C-alpha beads as a LAMMPS data file, in Angstrom:
LAMMPS data file: protein, C-alpha beads

433 atoms
432 bonds

1 atom types
1 bond types

-500.0 500.0 xlo xhi
-500.0 500.0 ylo yhi
-500.0 500.0 zlo zhi

Masses

1 110.0

Atoms # bond

1 1 1 -258.606 77.751 36.644
2 1 1 -261.353 75.889 33.787
3 1 1 -261.503 76.568 30.591
4 1 1 -264.825 77.694 28.999
5 1 1 -266.000 74.839 26.461
6 1 1 -266.738 75.231 22.871
7 1 1 -268.855 73.812 20.095
8 1 1 -268.845 74.889 16.724
9 1 1 -269.937 73.128 13.273
10 1 1 -271.486 73.782 9.820
11 1 1 -273.817 71.505 7.736
12 1 1 -277.378 72.273 5.638
13 1 1 -279.557 70.840 8.541
14 1 1 -279.411 72.792 11.905
15 1 1 -280.317 70.056 13.939
16 1 1 -277.038 67.827 12.163
17 1 1 -274.590 71.400 13.111
18 1 1 -276.280 71.568 16.469
19 1 1 -275.657 67.696 17.044
20 1 1 -272.448 68.271 16.278
21 1 1 -271.524 71.481 18.754
22 1 1 -273.008 68.972 21.500
23 1 1 -270.927 66.439 21.270
24 1 1 -267.942 68.838 21.562
25 1 1 -269.594 70.516 24.549
26 1 1 -270.393 67.591 25.820
27 1 1 -266.965 65.766 25.639
28 1 1 -265.102 68.678 26.866
29 1 1 -267.314 68.882 29.903
30 1 1 -265.839 65.770 30.676
31 1 1 -262.354 67.223 30.791
32 1 1 -260.584 68.108 33.949
33 1 1 -259.202 71.272 32.711
34 1 1 -262.664 72.332 31.380
35 1 1 -265.317 73.289 33.283
36 1 1 -267.555 70.123 33.762
37 1 1 -270.943 72.690 34.532
38 1 1 -270.957 76.187 33.256
39 1 1 -274.158 77.648 33.600
40 1 1 -273.918 80.556 30.789
41 1 1 -273.972 79.874 27.188
42 1 1 -273.149 82.225 24.312
43 1 1 -275.294 81.311 20.736
44 1 1 -273.666 82.434 17.815
45 1 1 -275.568 81.277 14.125
46 1 1 -274.974 82.014 10.656
47 1 1 -278.343 83.925 8.764
48 1 1 -278.869 80.739 6.796
49 1 1 -280.022 78.832 10.160
50 1 1 -281.754 82.743 11.152
51 1 1 -285.291 81.458 10.013
52 1 1 -285.212 78.470 12.150
53 1 1 -283.637 80.412 15.192
54 1 1 -286.422 79.396 18.245
55 1 1 -286.428 75.638 17.057
56 1 1 -282.643 75.704 16.898
57 1 1 -282.154 77.298 20.000
58 1 1 -285.041 75.196 21.883
59 1 1 -283.105 71.906 20.924
60 1 1 -279.668 72.889 22.503
61 1 1 -281.124 74.473 25.661
62 1 1 -283.162 71.398 26.126
63 1 1 -280.296 69.344 25.736
64 1 1 -278.173 71.384 27.749
65 1 1 -280.499 71.815 31.145
66 1 1 -277.599 72.995 33.268
67 1 1 -276.981 75.909 30.960
68 1 1 -279.682 78.518 32.752
69 1 1 -278.382 81.529 31.062
70 1 1 -278.305 82.181 27.188
71 1 1 -277.524 85.201 25.127
72 1 1 -276.527 85.539 21.287
73 1 1 -277.262 86.939 17.669
74 1 1 -276.505 86.240 14.455
75 1 1 -274.220 87.055 11.360
76 1 1 -272.730 86.216 8.218
77 1 1 -270.481 84.345 9.498
78 1 1 -269.178 82.726 12.795
79 1 1 -265.745 82.250 14.205
80 1 1 -264.354 79.673 16.675
81 1 1 -260.743 79.008 17.437
82 1 1 -258.699 78.896 14.300
83 1 1 -262.021 78.662 11.698
84 1 1 -264.493 80.769 10.350
85 1 1 -267.479 80.086 8.496
86 1 1 -268.156 82.712 6.503
87 1 1 -271.508 82.710 4.162
88 1 1 -272.530 79.394 5.101
89 1 1 -274.588 77.247 7.158
90 1 1 -272.693 76.974 10.938
91 1 1 -273.182 77.481 14.418
92 1 1 -270.527 78.359 17.214
93 1 1 -271.209 78.194 20.828
94 1 1 -268.991 78.963 24.247
95 1 1 -270.473 78.003 27.698
96 1 1 -269.174 80.191 30.632
97 1 1 -268.302 79.249 34.310
98 1 1 -269.059 82.391 36.037
99 1 1 -270.863 82.466 39.446
100 1 1 -274.737 83.315 38.731
101 1 1 -273.744 86.785 40.945
102 1 1 -271.259 87.884 38.632
103 1 1 -273.706 88.235 35.589
104 1 1 -276.783 89.388 34.315
105 1 1 -278.449 88.187 30.888
106 1 1 -280.905 92.144 29.461
107 1 1 -282.685 92.477 26.808
108 1 1 -284.714 95.723 25.629
109 1 1 -287.664 94.704 27.494
110 1 1 -285.659 93.617 30.226
111 1 1 -283.046 96.100 30.508
112 1 1 -280.337 96.467 32.742
113 1 1 -280.620 98.279 36.363
114 1 1 -279.403 101.890 36.156
115 1 1 -278.023 101.302 39.860
116 1 1 -276.465 98.551 41.676
117 1 1 -279.803 98.450 44.247
118 1 1 -280.956 95.215 42.885
119 1 1 -277.641 93.700 44.212
120 1 1 -275.577 93.344 41.022
121 1 1 -272.416 95.822 39.930
122 1 1 -272.450 96.081 36.402
123 1 1 -268.727 96.325 35.564
124 1 1 -268.739 95.899 31.515
125 1 1 -271.368 94.685 29.273
126 1 1 -271.046 92.422 26.066
127 1 1 -273.667 93.919 23.481
128 1 1 -275.420 92.506 20.520
129 1 1 -277.596 94.772 18.694
130 1 1 -280.190 95.421 15.647
131 1 1 -278.450 98.003 13.354
132 1 1 -281.768 99.116 12.654
133 1 1 -283.169 99.939 16.145
134 1 1 -283.501 104.006 16.356
135 1 1 -280.850 106.363 18.094
136 1 1 -278.585 103.866 18.087
137 1 1 -275.704 106.037 19.300
138 1 1 -277.733 107.010 22.122
139 1 1 -278.960 103.850 23.517
140 1 1 -275.193 102.671 23.463
141 1 1 -274.498 105.886 25.718
142 1 1 -277.149 105.016 28.001
143 1 1 -276.118 101.341 28.509
144 1 1 -272.245 102.491 29.008
145 1 1 -273.370 104.589 31.665
146 1 1 -274.928 101.622 33.523
147 1 1 -271.687 99.953 33.899
148 1 1 -268.838 101.509 36.517
149 1 1 -266.270 101.201 33.669
150 1 1 -268.238 102.384 30.686
151 1 1 -266.839 99.678 28.847
152 1 1 -268.994 97.794 26.342
153 1 1 -268.093 95.298 23.735
154 1 1 -269.891 93.425 21.388
155 1 1 -271.273 93.956 17.364
156 1 1 -274.450 94.688 15.415
157 1 1 -276.406 91.411 13.898
158 1 1 -275.808 90.966 10.604
159 1 1 -278.371 89.339 8.321
160 1 1 -280.416 88.607 4.960
161 1 1 -283.139 87.672 7.019
162 1 1 -284.471 88.092 10.499
163 1 1 -281.876 89.641 12.463
164 1 1 -282.639 87.567 15.572
165 1 1 -280.866 87.959 18.890
166 1 1 -280.861 84.978 22.093
167 1 1 -281.595 86.255 25.687
168 1 1 -282.640 84.166 28.408
169 1 1 -282.059 84.505 31.775
170 1 1 -282.680 81.682 34.746
171 1 1 -286.312 79.984 34.705
172 1 1 -285.622 80.027 30.467
173 1 1 -287.016 83.601 29.758
174 1 1 -286.679 86.996 30.991
175 1 1 -289.130 88.611 33.223
176 1 1 -291.019 90.990 30.916
177 1 1 -290.534 89.081 27.800
178 1 1 -293.833 87.050 28.167
179 1 1 -294.338 83.780 25.542
180 1 1 -291.344 85.342 23.323
181 1 1 -289.147 82.093 24.174
182 1 1 -285.574 83.494 24.355
183 1 1 -285.812 84.480 20.343
184 1 1 -286.401 87.977 19.175
185 1 1 -285.508 91.290 17.154
186 1 1 -285.003 94.599 17.516
187 1 1 -282.928 96.814 19.921
188 1 1 -280.480 95.673 22.515
189 1 1 -279.401 92.300 24.479
190 1 1 -276.140 90.754 25.984
191 1 1 -274.639 90.326 29.466
192 1 1 -273.185 92.395 31.947
193 1 1 -270.537 91.449 34.094
194 1 1 -269.141 92.147 37.725
195 1 1 -266.220 92.826 39.210
196 1 1 -265.278 89.767 39.878
197 1 1 -264.858 88.840 36.319
198 1 1 -261.536 89.509 34.863
199 1 1 -261.319 90.281 31.199
200 1 1 -259.165 92.278 28.988
201 1 1 -259.948 94.021 25.749
202 1 1 -258.753 95.178 22.451
203 1 1 -259.751 97.102 18.991
204 1 1 -258.492 96.271 15.971
205 1 1 -259.505 98.923 12.738
206 1 1 -256.950 97.456 10.250
207 1 1 -255.588 100.598 8.888
208 1 1 -252.652 102.940 8.783
209 1 1 -252.500 106.824 9.209
210 1 1 -251.043 108.383 5.825
211 1 1 -251.039 111.745 7.537
212 1 1 -249.942 113.454 11.317
213 1 1 -253.207 114.157 13.194
214 1 1 -255.137 117.263 12.808
215 1 1 -257.921 119.535 14.587
216 1 1 -260.938 120.118 13.386
217 1 1 -261.421 124.177 13.077
218 1 1 -264.222 124.351 10.543
219 1 1 -267.525 121.951 9.903
220 1 1 -271.050 121.668 9.229
221 1 1 -273.204 118.861 9.802
222 1 1 -270.757 115.903 8.358
223 1 1 -268.577 117.795 6.072
224 1 1 -265.582 119.008 7.432
225 1 1 -264.214 122.450 6.398
226 1 1 -260.864 123.425 7.786
227 1 1 -258.425 121.597 9.260
228 1 1 -256.019 123.603 11.507
229 1 1 -257.406 126.709 9.812
230 1 1 -256.615 125.413 6.173
231 1 1 -258.898 123.911 3.512
232 1 1 -259.891 120.310 4.401
233 1 1 -259.643 119.233 0.685
234 1 1 -256.912 120.502 0.698
235 1 1 -254.994 119.170 3.276
236 1 1 -256.462 115.610 1.968
237 1 1 -254.768 116.353 -1.320
238 1 1 -251.875 117.345 0.075
239 1 1 -251.548 114.132 2.517
240 1 1 -251.846 111.919 -0.697
241 1 1 -249.758 114.078 -2.630
242 1 1 -252.349 114.357 -5.453
243 1 1 -253.974 117.655 -7.392
244 1 1 -257.557 117.921 -9.214
245 1 1 -255.643 119.972 -11.985
246 1 1 -253.084 117.439 -12.428
247 1 1 -254.223 114.021 -12.774
248 1 1 -258.057 114.232 -11.369
249 1 1 -258.559 110.290 -12.613
250 1 1 -255.229 109.440 -10.461
251 1 1 -256.614 111.922 -6.779
252 1 1 -259.987 110.152 -7.419
253 1 1 -258.655 107.010 -7.112
254 1 1 -255.948 107.859 -4.316
255 1 1 -259.385 109.431 -2.389
256 1 1 -261.335 106.421 -2.538
257 1 1 -258.859 104.925 -1.076
258 1 1 -258.358 106.884 1.929
259 1 1 -260.687 106.910 4.969
260 1 1 -260.970 109.528 7.963
261 1 1 -259.944 108.339 11.296
262 1 1 -262.377 110.538 14.257
263 1 1 -261.655 111.543 17.723
264 1 1 -264.187 113.446 19.585
265 1 1 -263.607 116.716 21.013
266 1 1 -263.657 116.019 24.405
267 1 1 -261.479 112.960 24.154
268 1 1 -257.987 112.937 24.210
269 1 1 -256.308 111.281 21.655
270 1 1 -253.729 107.897 22.207
271 1 1 -250.833 108.453 21.248
272 1 1 -248.203 111.060 19.452
273 1 1 -248.825 113.234 16.580
274 1 1 -248.306 110.469 13.921
275 1 1 -248.562 107.265 14.576
276 1 1 -249.334 103.703 13.201
277 1 1 -251.954 103.053 14.541
278 1 1 -255.306 104.577 15.759
279 1 1 -256.456 104.016 19.525
280 1 1 -259.725 102.811 21.211
281 1 1 -261.021 106.802 20.807
282 1 1 -260.743 106.277 17.099
283 1 1 -263.296 106.062 14.667
284 1 1 -262.419 105.322 11.111
285 1 1 -265.107 106.136 8.779
286 1 1 -265.506 106.603 4.785
287 1 1 -264.776 110.070 2.728
288 1 1 -268.599 110.206 0.727
289 1 1 -267.668 112.988 -1.397
290 1 1 -265.586 116.015 -1.904
291 1 1 -266.835 119.903 -2.124
292 1 1 -265.244 121.911 -4.383
293 1 1 -267.077 124.825 -3.564
294 1 1 -265.804 125.417 -0.153
295 1 1 -262.840 123.183 -0.572
296 1 1 -265.013 120.472 2.579
297 1 1 -264.560 116.848 2.691
298 1 1 -267.585 114.469 3.462
299 1 1 -267.825 112.121 5.695
300 1 1 -270.037 108.999 6.885
301 1 1 -270.596 110.697 10.533
302 1 1 -271.727 114.225 12.147
303 1 1 -268.334 116.379 12.714
304 1 1 -268.086 119.467 15.075
305 1 1 -264.955 121.633 15.293
306 1 1 -262.714 120.719 18.311
307 1 1 -262.739 117.034 16.736
308 1 1 -259.273 115.527 15.926
309 1 1 -259.128 113.959 12.413
310 1 1 -256.138 111.896 10.356
311 1 1 -256.643 110.301 7.378
312 1 1 -255.515 106.620 6.987
313 1 1 -255.570 103.465 4.329
314 1 1 -256.888 100.343 4.699
315 1 1 -254.633 96.913 2.955
316 1 1 -253.877 93.837 3.914
317 1 1 -250.751 93.729 5.296
318 1 1 -251.963 97.270 8.443
319 1 1 -255.352 94.699 8.755
320 1 1 -252.533 91.845 9.400
321 1 1 -250.496 94.361 11.368
322 1 1 -252.760 95.820 13.834
323 1 1 -254.587 92.792 14.609
324 1 1 -250.970 91.123 15.913
325 1 1 -250.327 94.719 17.693
326 1 1 -253.859 93.905 19.957
327 1 1 -252.756 90.210 20.140
328 1 1 -249.189 91.372 21.640
329 1 1 -250.815 93.862 24.181
330 1 1 -252.866 91.273 25.618
331 1 1 -250.097 88.628 25.785
332 1 1 -247.788 91.499 27.134
333 1 1 -250.609 92.555 29.982
334 1 1 -251.113 88.685 31.188
335 1 1 -247.524 88.122 31.255
336 1 1 -245.241 90.668 30.905
337 1 1 -241.633 89.289 31.008
338 1 1 -242.952 87.035 28.576
339 1 1 -242.460 89.733 25.415
340 1 1 -239.496 91.860 24.162
341 1 1 -239.844 95.339 23.735
342 1 1 -238.343 94.178 20.187
343 1 1 -241.165 91.760 19.302
344 1 1 -243.704 93.858 20.234
345 1 1 -242.419 96.437 17.526
346 1 1 -242.522 93.659 14.961
347 1 1 -245.722 92.948 15.557
348 1 1 -246.827 96.500 14.041
349 1 1 -244.015 96.744 11.761
350 1 1 -241.827 93.661 10.973
351 1 1 -245.296 91.862 10.724
352 1 1 -246.032 93.714 7.234
353 1 1 -243.522 91.500 5.812
354 1 1 -244.507 88.409 6.728
355 1 1 -245.628 85.767 4.962
356 1 1 -249.818 85.322 5.358
357 1 1 -249.017 81.944 7.183
358 1 1 -246.437 83.490 9.781
359 1 1 -248.210 85.678 12.414
360 1 1 -245.018 87.022 13.068
361 1 1 -245.442 86.477 16.820
362 1 1 -244.107 82.863 18.251
363 1 1 -246.464 80.122 19.645
364 1 1 -248.074 81.770 22.782
365 1 1 -246.412 79.825 25.927
366 1 1 -248.533 77.634 28.154
367 1 1 -248.443 80.904 30.090
368 1 1 -250.886 82.204 27.795
369 1 1 -253.528 79.439 28.908
370 1 1 -254.451 81.447 32.110
371 1 1 -256.790 82.851 29.371
372 1 1 -260.533 80.826 29.971
373 1 1 -262.277 82.226 27.087
374 1 1 -262.310 84.705 23.849
375 1 1 -264.783 86.412 21.892
376 1 1 -263.824 87.828 18.418
377 1 1 -266.560 90.071 17.038
378 1 1 -265.165 91.325 13.177
379 1 1 -267.064 93.100 11.017
380 1 1 -268.470 91.487 7.938
381 1 1 -266.460 93.079 5.665
382 1 1 -263.396 91.651 6.866
383 1 1 -262.578 87.476 7.024
384 1 1 -260.067 85.684 5.605
385 1 1 -259.932 86.719 2.204
386 1 1 -258.854 90.127 3.679
387 1 1 -256.147 88.621 5.453
388 1 1 -254.937 86.421 3.437
389 1 1 -256.957 83.079 2.652
390 1 1 -259.664 81.362 4.785
391 1 1 -259.805 81.531 8.182
392 1 1 -256.571 83.707 8.595
393 1 1 -257.898 86.122 10.676
394 1 1 -258.645 83.844 13.065
395 1 1 -255.062 81.671 12.764
396 1 1 -253.057 85.089 13.142
397 1 1 -255.426 85.023 16.989
398 1 1 -254.739 81.482 17.642
399 1 1 -251.113 82.027 16.736
400 1 1 -251.008 84.597 19.033
401 1 1 -252.890 83.933 22.027
402 1 1 -252.376 80.436 21.595
403 1 1 -255.223 77.285 21.321
404 1 1 -258.033 79.517 23.661
405 1 1 -261.774 78.737 23.625
406 1 1 -263.486 81.585 21.344
407 1 1 -266.506 82.027 19.568
408 1 1 -267.104 84.992 17.626
409 1 1 -269.770 86.804 14.701
410 1 1 -268.834 88.161 11.649
411 1 1 -271.248 91.756 12.745
412 1 1 -273.095 94.590 10.830
413 1 1 -271.080 97.061 13.193
414 1 1 -268.875 96.724 15.995
415 1 1 -269.083 98.146 19.900
416 1 1 -266.067 98.671 21.990
417 1 1 -266.301 101.089 24.816
418 1 1 -269.001 103.182 24.048
419 1 1 -268.611 103.491 20.143
420 1 1 -269.833 102.046 17.072
421 1 1 -267.249 101.463 14.534
422 1 1 -266.923 99.662 11.009
423 1 1 -264.334 97.225 9.572
424 1 1 -263.083 96.808 13.062
425 1 1 -262.355 93.699 14.849
426 1 1 -262.896 93.380 18.534
427 1 1 -261.170 90.993 20.996
428 1 1 -262.259 90.286 24.439
429 1 1 -260.503 87.638 26.136
430 1 1 -261.238 86.053 30.040
431 1 1 -258.965 85.500 32.438
432 1 1 -258.743 83.972 35.777
433 1 1 -258.603 85.914 38.349

Bonds

1 1 1 2
2 1 2 3
3 1 3 4
4 1 4 5
5 1 5 6
6 1 6 7
7 1 7 8
8 1 8 9
9 1 9 10
10 1 10 11
11 1 11 12
12 1 12 13
13 1 13 14
14 1 14 15
15 1 15 16
16 1 16 17
17 1 17 18
18 1 18 19
19 1 19 20
20 1 20 21
21 1 21 22
22 1 22 23
23 1 23 24
24 1 24 25
25 1 25 26
26 1 26 27
27 1 27 28
28 1 28 29
29 1 29 30
30 1 30 31
31 1 31 32
32 1 32 33
33 1 33 34
34 1 34 35
35 1 35 36
36 1 36 37
37 1 37 38
38 1 38 39
39 1 39 40
40 1 40 41
41 1 41 42
42 1 42 43
43 1 43 44
44 1 44 45
45 1 45 46
46 1 46 47
47 1 47 48
48 1 48 49
49 1 49 50
50 1 50 51
51 1 51 52
52 1 52 53
53 1 53 54
54 1 54 55
55 1 55 56
56 1 56 57
57 1 57 58
58 1 58 59
59 1 59 60
60 1 60 61
61 1 61 62
62 1 62 63
63 1 63 64
64 1 64 65
65 1 65 66
66 1 66 67
67 1 67 68
68 1 68 69
69 1 69 70
70 1 70 71
71 1 71 72
72 1 72 73
73 1 73 74
74 1 74 75
75 1 75 76
76 1 76 77
77 1 77 78
78 1 78 79
79 1 79 80
80 1 80 81
81 1 81 82
82 1 82 83
83 1 83 84
84 1 84 85
85 1 85 86
86 1 86 87
87 1 87 88
88 1 88 89
89 1 89 90
90 1 90 91
91 1 91 92
92 1 92 93
93 1 93 94
94 1 94 95
95 1 95 96
96 1 96 97
97 1 97 98
98 1 98 99
99 1 99 100
100 1 100 101
101 1 101 102
102 1 102 103
103 1 103 104
104 1 104 105
105 1 105 106
106 1 106 107
107 1 107 108
108 1 108 109
109 1 109 110
110 1 110 111
111 1 111 112
112 1 112 113
113 1 113 114
114 1 114 115
115 1 115 116
116 1 116 117
117 1 117 118
118 1 118 119
119 1 119 120
120 1 120 121
121 1 121 122
122 1 122 123
123 1 123 124
124 1 124 125
125 1 125 126
126 1 126 127
127 1 127 128
128 1 128 129
129 1 129 130
130 1 130 131
131 1 131 132
132 1 132 133
133 1 133 134
134 1 134 135
135 1 135 136
136 1 136 137
137 1 137 138
138 1 138 139
139 1 139 140
140 1 140 141
141 1 141 142
142 1 142 143
143 1 143 144
144 1 144 145
145 1 145 146
146 1 146 147
147 1 147 148
148 1 148 149
149 1 149 150
150 1 150 151
151 1 151 152
152 1 152 153
153 1 153 154
154 1 154 155
155 1 155 156
156 1 156 157
157 1 157 158
158 1 158 159
159 1 159 160
160 1 160 161
161 1 161 162
162 1 162 163
163 1 163 164
164 1 164 165
165 1 165 166
166 1 166 167
167 1 167 168
168 1 168 169
169 1 169 170
170 1 170 171
171 1 171 172
172 1 172 173
173 1 173 174
174 1 174 175
175 1 175 176
176 1 176 177
177 1 177 178
178 1 178 179
179 1 179 180
180 1 180 181
181 1 181 182
182 1 182 183
183 1 183 184
184 1 184 185
185 1 185 186
186 1 186 187
187 1 187 188
188 1 188 189
189 1 189 190
190 1 190 191
191 1 191 192
192 1 192 193
193 1 193 194
194 1 194 195
195 1 195 196
196 1 196 197
197 1 197 198
198 1 198 199
199 1 199 200
200 1 200 201
201 1 201 202
202 1 202 203
203 1 203 204
204 1 204 205
205 1 205 206
206 1 206 207
207 1 207 208
208 1 208 209
209 1 209 210
210 1 210 211
211 1 211 212
212 1 212 213
213 1 213 214
214 1 214 215
215 1 215 216
216 1 216 217
217 1 217 218
218 1 218 219
219 1 219 220
220 1 220 221
221 1 221 222
222 1 222 223
223 1 223 224
224 1 224 225
225 1 225 226
226 1 226 227
227 1 227 228
228 1 228 229
229 1 229 230
230 1 230 231
231 1 231 232
232 1 232 233
233 1 233 234
234 1 234 235
235 1 235 236
236 1 236 237
237 1 237 238
238 1 238 239
239 1 239 240
240 1 240 241
241 1 241 242
242 1 242 243
243 1 243 244
244 1 244 245
245 1 245 246
246 1 246 247
247 1 247 248
248 1 248 249
249 1 249 250
250 1 250 251
251 1 251 252
252 1 252 253
253 1 253 254
254 1 254 255
255 1 255 256
256 1 256 257
257 1 257 258
258 1 258 259
259 1 259 260
260 1 260 261
261 1 261 262
262 1 262 263
263 1 263 264
264 1 264 265
265 1 265 266
266 1 266 267
267 1 267 268
268 1 268 269
269 1 269 270
270 1 270 271
271 1 271 272
272 1 272 273
273 1 273 274
274 1 274 275
275 1 275 276
276 1 276 277
277 1 277 278
278 1 278 279
279 1 279 280
280 1 280 281
281 1 281 282
282 1 282 283
283 1 283 284
284 1 284 285
285 1 285 286
286 1 286 287
287 1 287 288
288 1 288 289
289 1 289 290
290 1 290 291
291 1 291 292
292 1 292 293
293 1 293 294
294 1 294 295
295 1 295 296
296 1 296 297
297 1 297 298
298 1 298 299
299 1 299 300
300 1 300 301
301 1 301 302
302 1 302 303
303 1 303 304
304 1 304 305
305 1 305 306
306 1 306 307
307 1 307 308
308 1 308 309
309 1 309 310
310 1 310 311
311 1 311 312
312 1 312 313
313 1 313 314
314 1 314 315
315 1 315 316
316 1 316 317
317 1 317 318
318 1 318 319
319 1 319 320
320 1 320 321
321 1 321 322
322 1 322 323
323 1 323 324
324 1 324 325
325 1 325 326
326 1 326 327
327 1 327 328
328 1 328 329
329 1 329 330
330 1 330 331
331 1 331 332
332 1 332 333
333 1 333 334
334 1 334 335
335 1 335 336
336 1 336 337
337 1 337 338
338 1 338 339
339 1 339 340
340 1 340 341
341 1 341 342
342 1 342 343
343 1 343 344
344 1 344 345
345 1 345 346
346 1 346 347
347 1 347 348
348 1 348 349
349 1 349 350
350 1 350 351
351 1 351 352
352 1 352 353
353 1 353 354
354 1 354 355
355 1 355 356
356 1 356 357
357 1 357 358
358 1 358 359
359 1 359 360
360 1 360 361
361 1 361 362
362 1 362 363
363 1 363 364
364 1 364 365
365 1 365 366
366 1 366 367
367 1 367 368
368 1 368 369
369 1 369 370
370 1 370 371
371 1 371 372
372 1 372 373
373 1 373 374
374 1 374 375
375 1 375 376
376 1 376 377
377 1 377 378
378 1 378 379
379 1 379 380
380 1 380 381
381 1 381 382
382 1 382 383
383 1 383 384
384 1 384 385
385 1 385 386
386 1 386 387
387 1 387 388
388 1 388 389
389 1 389 390
390 1 390 391
391 1 391 392
392 1 392 393
393 1 393 394
394 1 394 395
395 1 395 396
396 1 396 397
397 1 397 398
398 1 398 399
399 1 399 400
400 1 400 401
401 1 401 402
402 1 402 403
403 1 403 404
404 1 404 405
405 1 405 406
406 1 406 407
407 1 407 408
408 1 408 409
409 1 409 410
410 1 410 411
411 1 411 412
412 1 412 413
413 1 413 414
414 1 414 415
415 1 415 416
416 1 416 417
417 1 417 418
418 1 418 419
419 1 419 420
420 1 420 421
421 1 421 422
422 1 422 423
423 1 423 424
424 1 424 425
425 1 425 426
426 1 426 427
427 1 427 428
428 1 428 429
429 1 429 430
430 1 430 431
431 1 431 432
432 1 432 433
């Protein structure tokens, strides 16, 4: 089992940052525990480099001719093991050592085939997307349908400039790209992985339910009218223990700090009626208004009768606890005997009392090094300050999983399964078969 080489750096000049990254990659590829000749590269840059993305990519790929395939995008921040570069010029690269017949780079002009007639069977896919793409939700559903598991992971480009994406295969370009040079914008791109690529993926939404799970019994467009047959606004106010008649300002402050977790009608909610975290089937959405006439609650999403809903709140403690939970779940799945049940419980309960520097989990044992590399896509609204300090979010991941190779970016929206999330983190690890 060989680890995936990684490199990351920040510098006002992209060429200097790229040179530092190349030095790290080459040094690792010379070590016996790292893959010596990986062929698939993941490149994430901050939007400070977006206007020079083509020149940066040409330089990097030219210096690594053995890497024949590339994928990636831009974010307002990029991440690496134990570090994040937020709102500063930086790039982060990981080189994956995966058999060529077990992955395919794709894009909007060279999409993933609908069937395995081409000889490649897609099981999962890393997806990068432009958030301005029309009918994005439908495109993600279609993309998920082209994989055997229906599982996607990734995120939306986030940039104050060009929302660039990288997609190159084999001979330096994907058939159909013309003279695109591997750097473009719009639509979807990414890498599909075959059945021979073992990976684990989890979603953290950093929030906790403040009431039980309800069933939407009446709705109109984005307004929830009834929950379990009761006026939705009355249920919300009762859950928060406030009243618009008593102290309306207090009530509105509590409502503004509250969100709604939605589960589609066709999906079975995970866990009991009241839990301390949401499952992957739950999408957290903002409350955007109150309808006093119809006693409804307006959400930033379309709502239909039959859906399930639980009100929730975000805070630093909830975000830290939920991130530790998904790390504990991954470690437990890799080494079931390694964690005691009490430790798994502490990741979501006792962790609320932990100091920012202590992740609430013991350092990962060498057995957790069966992880070859990891990808972490987090929301641009999260980052270190939301977790108590600079790079605190990535420090939690490293403390839990060990010093494993990691790459990622801070996105404008996060993708997991076939859903688009907000304020979430999607952690995916590649493991030895």
